[in-house]
C-alpha positions in Angstrom: 21.0 -5.7 6.6 21.7 -9.0 4.8 19.1 -11.3 3.4 18.9 -14.9 4.7 19.1 -17.7 2.2 16.4 -20.2 3.0 16.6 -23.1 0.5 17.3 -20.8 -2.4 14.7 -18.1 -1.3 16.2 -14.9 0.0 14.2 -13.6 3.0 14.4 -10.0 4.3 15.4 -9.3 7.9 12.2 -7.3 8.1 10.2 -10.6 7.9 11.9 -11.9 11.0 11.4 -8.6 12.9 7.7 -8.6 12.0 7.3 -12.2 13.1 9.1 -11.5 16.4 7.0 -8.4 17.1 3.9 -10.4 16.4 4.9 -13.0 18.9 5.7 -10.3 21.5 2.3 -8.6 20.7 0.5 -11.9 21.1 2.0 -12.4 24.6 1.3 -8.8 25.5 -2.3 -9.1 24.4 -2.8 -12.1 26.7 -1.4 -10.2 29.6 -3.5 -7.1 28.8 -6.7 -9.2 28.5 -5.9 -11.1 31.7 -5.4 -7.9 33.7 -8.5 -6.2 32.3 -6.7 -3.4 30.7 -8.8 -3.5 27.5 -11.8 -2.2 29.5 -10.2 1.2 29.4 -9.3 1.1 25.6 -11.8 2.8 23.3 -11.0 0.8 20.1 -9.2 -2.4 20.8 -8.3 -3.1 17.1 -6.7 0.3 16.7 -4.9 -0.1 20.0 -3.5 -3.5 18.9 -2.3 -2.2 15.5 -0.6 0.8 17.2 1.0 -1.4 19.7 2.3 -3.7 17.0 3.8 -0.8 15.1 5.5 0.5 18.3 7.0 -2.9 19.0 8.2 -3.4 15.5 9.8 0.1 15.5 11.6 -0.6 18.7 12.9 -3.9 17.4 14.2 -2.4 14.2 15.8 0.6 16.0 17.4 -1.8 18.5 18.8 -4.0 15.8 20.2 -1.0 13.8 21.6 0.9 16.8 25.3 1.8 16.4 26.2 0.6 20.0 25.2 -2.9 19.2 
């Protein structure tokens, strides 16, 4: 894991992973709203946070996998 130099500011790779997972979550929330899936979810905010953590975890594990 190497930091990225952005005009003299070192940025962690975790920042990019979290932004990418937020973009994926945003698209997935649109699809879930459009299909009506949220009618079956008890607490939408908790579900969204949990989904964000799962997506972020999958991105980090994929990036750090030894086969890659």
